[in-house]
C-alpha positions, 0 to 999 in steps of 0.5 A: 330797612329792607335789603334784597339779597340775591344768590349766585353760584360760581363754578371754578374750573381749576382745582384750588387748594385751601389757600387759593380758595381763601384768596378768591373768597377774599377778593369776592368779599371785597366787592361792595354789596357782597354779604356772604361767600361760601365754599364747601370743602367737599365741593371745591369747584363751587362758591355760593355768593350772596349779594345786594343787587342794588349795590353790585351785579353777578358780572362784577362778582365774576370779574372779581373772581376771574381777576385772580387768574382763574377761569370761572362761570356763573351757573344757574340752579 
C-alpha cells in the first residue's frame, strides 16, 4: 500500500488559547483523510496538517477550521 501524504499550513487570524487551539485541532483531525495536525506553542497562528489527497482536500480542511468560528487561510511555502 502506497499512501500519498500532502502538507498544508493554515494561518489562523485570531489569537487562540490552548483550549481553543485544541478544539480546532480536534475538528481538523475529524476530517476523513487527515493523518496529522501540528501546532507549535511558539507559533500559535500556524497549524501544519498532513492529509491524504485521495481522501480529502485542502479546501475541506480549511472549511473544518473556519466552521469553528475562526478566520483562517491556507498559506504556501
